[in-house]
N, C-alpha and C positions, 0 to 999 in steps of 0.2 A: 577687228570692223572689215570689212572687203568691199569690194565696187559692188555697184548694184549693176547689175544689165539685162535687159529684159531676151532673150531668146524668145525668137518667131513672137513676139508680145505675153507669151512666161518670164515674170517675175524670179530675178537669180542674185545672191552674194555669192559671187568668186569665196572660194578656198585660196589658202595659200595668203602671206605679207605681199599685201598692197603696194606696191612701191612709188615716188612721188622721184619732181626732179630735184637732182641733186648727189640720192644717194647714189651709196657703192651701190654697183652694179655687181649682186650674184654671181660667178663663180656657179657652170652648172654639167652636166652631162646628159645630153642626146643618143641615140641610134642612128649610126649613118644609114647610107642605101646597100652599104656591104655587112650591114653588122657589129658590125664596131661601135667600141662608145666612139667619145665625142666632146673634147671638152675645150668649154668657150676659154679658155687657160688658154689654148692657143692665138689667140682672138688679144690680148691686152695690146695696148699700145695703141689699138688703130684705132678708127669709127667704124662703126658694127649699126647696122639698122636689122633690129628682130618682126620682124614682122611672122604672126600670132596668129592662126586660124585653126575653126574645128574641123575642118574636112579636103582633103583634096576634089570629094564626090561631087562636089557642088556649088552650081553658077559661079555664084561673088565667090568662092574660095579660090577659083580656079582665076577668075579674072583679078582680083590681086593677088599672088602669085606671075600670071600673065605682067599686069602692072610692073610690077618691083622687077623685074628679069627685065623689062624697059628700061625703066629708071636708072640698072645697076650699068648699064653698058654708059649712059650717061656723066653715070656720074663716078668712073670711071675705077685705078685698080688701090683709091683708096681709104673705098668703103669696100665692105666686107656686107651681105645679106646674108642671114641668114630667118627661111622661113621653117620654123615651124607649127609640130599640129601631132595630133597622134597616132594618123595614119599608120599603117607597119607600111617599112621599109623597102619592103614589094610596091605596094600600092605607090610609096614617092617617087622609086623608078619606072615605073610604068609612064605615070601620070609625067612627069619632066620628059623623055622619051619623048611620047606625043603629042605634048606640046610646046617644045625645046627649047623647054626651061633648062639657060645653062651658064647665066649669071647670077644663078644665085643660088645658096649650099643649102637644100631642101634636107631636113634632120628631127625624126619621129622622137613625143615624148612619152612614145608608149609604152615602154616598164619601169618607168620611178615617177613620172611628173615631176621630176629633178624644177624644170624651168617651168614648169607651173605654178608650183608650192609654191618655190623662189621666188618671183612677182604676184604673186594673189590673179593666174590667170586661170583656176581649176571650174568646168561649170558646175557646183553639189548635185549625186545621180546620177551623172551623162556622162563622165570621165572624156570628156572633151574638152576644149580649151575655148573657153569665147577667146574672139576679134581683137586685135589692139595693132598695136606699134609702138615698140623704143629702139629709144638710138641713143646708145654709147658714144659718150667721143675719151679722143687718147688716155686720155688720164682718166679713165674707165668706172668713170660717175654717169648720169642717164641722166645728158639734157632734156630725152621729150622722152611723154606716156603719153598713151593713149590707150582706153578703156571704152571701144567703138560701143556706145548706146544700147544699138540693136546690132549682137551680133550677128542677124542675118541682112544687116547692111558693111561697104565697107567702109572703109576707114579715111581717116582726110590721109589722104598722097599729100598735097600742097605741103599742109604746116612741116610733112612732116621730113620729106624731103627740104621745106627752107631749116627749117633741124640739125638735118646732115651737113649742108653749106655753112649754117654756123662753126657747127665742130669743127668741120678742114677751115676756119679761119684762124682758127687758136694750135 
């Protein structure tokens, strides 16, 4: 059974494998803005944040990316933040340039929904990802995960950043 969320008040049961704190973080492949595949394997041993959202072309998703870009600067180089949506890489590149997103790596899951299915974030019938945050420690285990209950709302940034700081101490 997947996580249950609302999207503009409409209920959805997310597709894919829901993850929990303590689970091993599965590897996945996304598409970079240059259309080259990008594997999460290169992040092994790092603290990372996966910031998941439906589309950069919505106000809340834009705010989420801008906020995590600002947080990335404060967290330093020991933390990698990867923003993940199913937007086409061309749209992601345009958005990053327009909004000055330079500390977050924005990648696309449009091709295979590899991340979405492995982490249980796929909104069935819409081919979008639900909103959420996953924090993975250096040991490649999930330290924090949030499936935002109402997709049109922002994630709990404070709890996510707290989990990152905790993971940095380990």
